[in-house]
Phi, psi and omega in degrees: 000318181296326179295317178298317181295317180296316179296319179297314179297321178295319179296314180297313180298316179297319180296317179296314180295318179298317179297318179297321180292324179298319185272351184298315183269357184253092177243160176295131181306329181289341179296327181267004185244082179274106182293139177263174180300136176302146182252142178270082180235151179274131179235149176285165179264014178299126183269103173225082191301145174229151178257113180291157179297346176270010178065031173250141178272134178242153183298328177195176182301321182296316181292328175294313179299318180295331179280353179093015180278123184280337181209157183200169175237155181292138178100160179291154178290141177246121182255000000 
């Protein structure tokens, strides 16, 4: 009887730990993208799209920065 109880408890504990590990690296991209206050800066209308860390496409780096986006990648966002 004790062996069954021990195996059951081990199974439950392993399942909980495994589940926690699965979700550890999977966060919403917006969780790591803390927008800062928008800045009142002049930007050109040159279209060189960037994908903000909030998964919004901006016309260029300046417009992303002006919107308060702290980081981005080159190119439009692909959803």
